C-alpha positions in Angstrom: 0.0 0.0 0.0 2.1 2.9 -1.3 5.1 1.7 0.8 3.4 2.5 4.1 2.9 0.1 7.0 -0.4 -0.4 8.7 -0.5 -1.1 12.4 -0.2 -4.8 11.7 -1.1 -7.1 8.8 -2.3 -10.5 9.6 -4.3 -13.2 7.9 -7.3 -15.3 9.1 -8.9 -15.0 12.4 -6.2 -12.6 13.8 -6.9 -10.1 11.0 -10.5 -9.7 12.2 -9.5 -9.5 15.8 -7.0 -6.7 15.4 -9.5 -3.9 15.0 -11.5 -5.2 17.9 -8.4 -5.3 20.1 -7.4 -1.8 19.1 -11.0 -0.7 19.7 -11.0 -2.2 23.2 -7.7 -0.5 24.0 -9.3 2.8 22.8 -12.3 2.1 25.1 -10.0 1.7 28.1 -8.0 4.8 27.4 -10.7 7.2 26.3 -13.9 6.2 28.3 -17.5 6.4 27.0 -16.8 8.1 23.7 -14.3 5.4 23.0 -16.9 2.9 21.7 -17.8 5.4 19.0 -14.1 6.0 18.3 -13.5 2.2 18.1 -16.4 1.8 15.7 -15.2 4.6 13.5 -11.6 3.3 13.6 -12.8 -0.2 12.6 -15.1 1.1 9.8 -12.4 3.5 8.5 -9.8 0.7 8.5 -12.1 -1.6 6.7 -12.9 1.1 4.1 -9.1 1.7 3.7 -8.6 -2.1 3.1 -11.3 -2.0 0.4 -9.7 1.0 -1.2 -12.6 3.4 -0.3 -10.4 6.3 0.7 -13.2 8.8 1.0 -15.0 6.7 3.5 -11.8 5.8 5.3 -10.8 9.5 5.6 -14.3 10.5 6.8 -14.5 7.8 9.5 -10.9 8.1 10.6 -11.1 11.9 10.9 -14.2 11.5 13.1 -12.4 8.8 15.2 -9.5 11.2 15.6 -11.9 13.9 16.9 -13.4 11.5 19.4 -10.1 10.0 20.4 -7.5 12.6 19.8 -4.7 10.8 21.7 -5.0 7.5 19.9 -1.8 6.8 17.9 -3.3 3.9 15.8 -6.1 6.2 14.6 -3.6 8.8 13.5 -1.5 6.2 11.8 -4.4 4.8 9.8 -5.6 8.4 9.0 -2.1 9.0 7.6 -2.5 5.8 5.5 -5.9 7.0 4.2 -4.5 10.5 3.3 -1.5 8.9 1.5 -3.8 6.6 -0.5 -5.8 9.7 -1.5 -2.6 11.6 -2.5 -3.0 14.1 0.3 0.7 13.8 1.2 1.0 16.8 3.5 -1.9 15.7 5.6 -0.5 12.2 5.7 2.8 13.5 6.9 1.1 15.5 9.7 -1.0 12.5 10.8 2.1 10.2 10.9 4.0 12.9 12.9 1.1 13.1 15.4 0.9 9.3 15.7 4.6 9.1 16.6 4.3 12.1 19.0 1.4 10.2 20.8 3.3 6.9 21.0 7.0 6.8 20.2 6.8 3.0 20.3 4.3 2.8 17.4 6.8 1.3 15.0 4.4 1.3 12.0 3.8 5.0 12.4 7.5 5.7 12.6 8.1 3.7 9.5 5.3 5.5 7.7 6.6 8.9 8.9 10.0 8.2 7.4 8.5 7.0 4.2 6.3 10.1 4.0 9.3 12.3 4.7 11.3 10.6 1.9 8.4 11.1 -0.5 8.2 14.8 0.4 11.8 15.4 -0.6 
């Protein structure tokens, strides 16, 4: 996907459990609004996987509003922006993801890839 790295790519049952696990983590971190953020994150990620960048951006932007401190949301928002050719916004989202969680390796890889593309 354009040389960027999602949070994690898996196959089979684990692939369907990953958005749920991230959603539950969001729920623990952000409280009541987190269920909405988790739903939006999941639907945005699924839209991104289908290649529906407009829906992915819409849902992931909304998830980022509801859960502004969720690094995985920012990383996937960056992926959606990159897929839509919105490289400046992708770069900003990847930077935000790394700022929020310096251990988010996928976001760090994506940030470096976006910086290289910007040169």
